[in-house]
C-alpha positions as CSV (number, residue, x, y, z in Angstrom):
1,M,-5.7,16.0,2.3
2,G,-2.0,16.7,2.3
3,N,0.4,15.7,-0.4
4,V,0.3,12.0,-1.0
5,D,2.5,11.9,-4.1
6,G,5.9,10.3,-3.8
7,V,7.5,7.1,-2.7
8,W,6.6,5.6,0.7
9,D,8.6,2.9,2.5
10,W,6.3,0.6,4.3
11,S,6.1,-2.8,6.2
12,A,3.4,-5.1,7.0
13,K,3.4,-7.7,9.8
14,T,2.2,-11.0,8.2
15,P,2.0,-14.6,9.3
16,L,5.0,-15.1,7.0
17,G,7.0,-12.4,8.9
18,E,7.6,-8.6,8.2
19,R,7.2,-7.7,4.5
20,R,8.7,-4.5,3.4
21,A,7.9,-2.7,0.1
22,Q,7.9,0.6,-1.6
23,L,4.7,2.3,-2.6
24,T,4.8,4.9,-5.4
25,V,1.8,7.2,-5.5
26,K,0.9,9.7,-8.3
27,R,-2.4,11.6,-7.5
28,A,-5.0,12.3,-10.1
29,G,-7.8,14.1,-8.3
30,D,-9.7,11.8,-6.1
31,T,-7.8,8.8,-7.5
32,F,-4.2,7.8,-7.9
33,V,-2.0,5.5,-9.9
34,G,1.2,3.8,-8.8
35,D,3.0,0.6,-8.1
36,I,4.4,-1.5,-5.2
37,E,7.8,-3.0,-5.3
38,G,9.1,-5.6,-2.8
39,A,10.2,-9.2,-2.4
40,F,7.2,-10.2,-4.6
41,G,8.5,-8.1,-7.6
42,S,6.8,-5.0,-8.9
43,V,3.0,-4.7,-9.2
44,S,0.6,-2.1,-10.3
45,V,-2.0,-0.4,-8.0
46,A,-5.6,-1.0,-9.0
47,D,-8.5,1.1,-8.1
48,G,-6.5,3.7,-6.2
49,K,-8.8,6.1,-4.4
50,I,-8.2,9.1,-2.1
51,E,-10.9,10.0,0.5
52,G,-9.8,12.7,2.9
53,D,-6.6,11.4,4.4
54,T,-7.1,7.8,3.4
55,L,-5.8,5.8,0.4
56,T,-7.5,2.6,-0.6
57,F,-6.3,0.3,-3.4
58,S,-5.9,-3.3,-4.4
59,T,-3.1,-5.1,-6.2
60,A,-2.4,-8.7,-7.3
61,V,1.0,-10.5,-6.3
62,K,2.2,-13.8,-7.6
63,K,4.9,-14.5,-4.9
64,P,5.0,-16.2,-2.5
65,M,1.6,-17.3,-3.7
66,P,-1.1,-15.6,-5.9
67,L,-3.0,-13.2,-3.8
68,T,-5.1,-10.0,-4.1
69,L,-4.2,-7.5,-1.5
70,R,-6.5,-4.8,-0.4
71,C,-5.0,-1.9,1.3
72,K,-6.4,0.9,3.4
73,L,-3.8,3.5,4.5
74,T,-4.0,6.8,6.3
75,V,-1.5,9.5,5.6
76,S,-0.4,12.0,8.4
77,G,2.4,14.3,7.2
78,D,5.3,12.0,6.2
79,T,4.0,8.9,8.0
80,L,1.4,6.3,7.0
81,S,-0.5,3.5,8.9
82,G,-3.3,1.2,8.1
83,T,-4.1,-2.4,7.1
84,V,-3.5,-4.8,4.2
85,S,-5.9,-7.7,3.9
86,T,-6.4,-10.7,1.7
87,A,-9.1,-13.4,1.6
88,G,-8.3,-16.4,3.7
89,L,-5.3,-15.0,5.4
90,G,-6.9,-12.0,7.3
91,S,-5.8,-8.4,7.9
92,F,-2.3,-7.2,8.9
93,P,-1.1,-3.9,10.2
94,V,1.0,-1.5,8.0
95,T,3.3,1.3,9.0
96,G,5.5,3.5,6.8
97,Q,7.2,6.8,6.1
98,R,7.8,8.9,3.1
99,A,11.1,8.1,1.3
100,A,10.9,10.7,-1.4
């Protein structure tokens, strides 16, 4: 796996429109810690795992409604792609690039 540490600008195409956020990742072996900041505020990453070139994690947001987001992102150099899903609303595509 390449370097996943840093800040990632990403967007998800959801039924509520495009949602942009910044994901901060700090690797710790096969796991990582971090947070996501966007229109919903700032929330911490939970259960951050690294397997090969894939990051998986969940996070709980309060806006626009309380939801637990489950994310699976694949890193390729300075880009990422994948999905974010939530119970009841389905799964949505995510794309992004390294910001720092």
